[in-house]
C-alpha angles and dihedrals in degrees: 000000000000116000114212111236091209103052104005096239119150115239134184116267094248095054117109096191133038115259090213105050105002094241119149113264128222115227114238115255113255116251113254112253117221115249114249136190138191116250107246090216105049105003096241119148111255127186115248116265095035115131096200135034113253091212104049104006094238119155117259098183094103093048122096112227115232111210115233121239111260120230116246116220114227121213096207148351128048119325118238116255114262116245118254117251116266109268095188114118114251119222110244102171141290146265114236121201111232112210122218090259091055097253122130122256135175122352128221117201119232117209136177088263091062131231135251119218126201147106092280095042124110092262110099094199089071098045098091100044106110092194093062122090116230088255104020109161142348134217117207138176112230125171093335094314131109109226128194116206129187109225094212090280121181097236100029136224120279129204124202115241119247095174137003113303128200115245126222130197108282098020114153119224131193118206112171104313093332121110114204133181118209116215134181112229094225090057097051119107110262122230114257116270101172097120118159138206118011091353094059093099096043115115120222112247122228146146118304113282107248095176095270110189101167146019138209114210117200109221112214099174143334105338091338121130108196096179141002128209118202120221115211103142127076091259141012127201123214121207149123098251108006126042150058094282116036132195099191096171097052110093091189092064116088121231089256107016117160144349136217114201139173124229110186105300096345130084124208139192121216131184112223097212094283121179096236100031136232120272134200127197111247119235110224102319141346136197113243132211133206111285096021117151120222127193121203123165105318093333125102116195133189117207119221117188116199 
């Protein structure tokens, strides 16, 4: 509302003259809009003057703030149409292929519109990998976060551990070139015991019960378990030279690589500072951070945000 300085009457904002006394009215001054900027790391809108992004925590001190255009209040006539929001995809970062020798290979740009990865995608570097599904995984940008989603691929998407992660029955683990499936003993299918007749009271014979609570199955091919390791102590160590379970012929496994341990009713996986890392297959989707390593098929990627 505009208050007439001559008679004090309230008038609508679009009026040029007072309805009470006819005096000319002064349009109210528009409220100053706070300057904003886009975070160079994740693209989130950040108020001017902030030193760090509230979405991803990235530093903004080296970024020049561009002042936003202030809206001008019109005193009459039709208002100009507001411009449509920019539909152009913003660059958020990139995925870099890491070769077996540690050198960097091809790069795949990540934008705010997301990217689909797979053997039939537009990225030539993935076209000849027989272990990739046609549409294997997708990266998307949601509410200031980069999300990785498995598109029901055959061989899955693996994420390199940064800290200890809790294991669930059926979780898949990559250590060097070894593919392992973790299983809880109480969730394994029991052998049939429904004998009848004179055999009804016969007990099934087996190895001595050592208090086995878990198992690691070594996957050698499609639906093929080549070996199984029982877990009956509070922890087991995986490695090439030192540990409970050894993979002596795998040059990608460190001497002391990873550990699985039990804490009350929970089971955890920990990387022991290995050279090539320990990977776990994601379930559904996972939020990613700058520097995360992703393993799909025969491809290893490093994510760079910003």
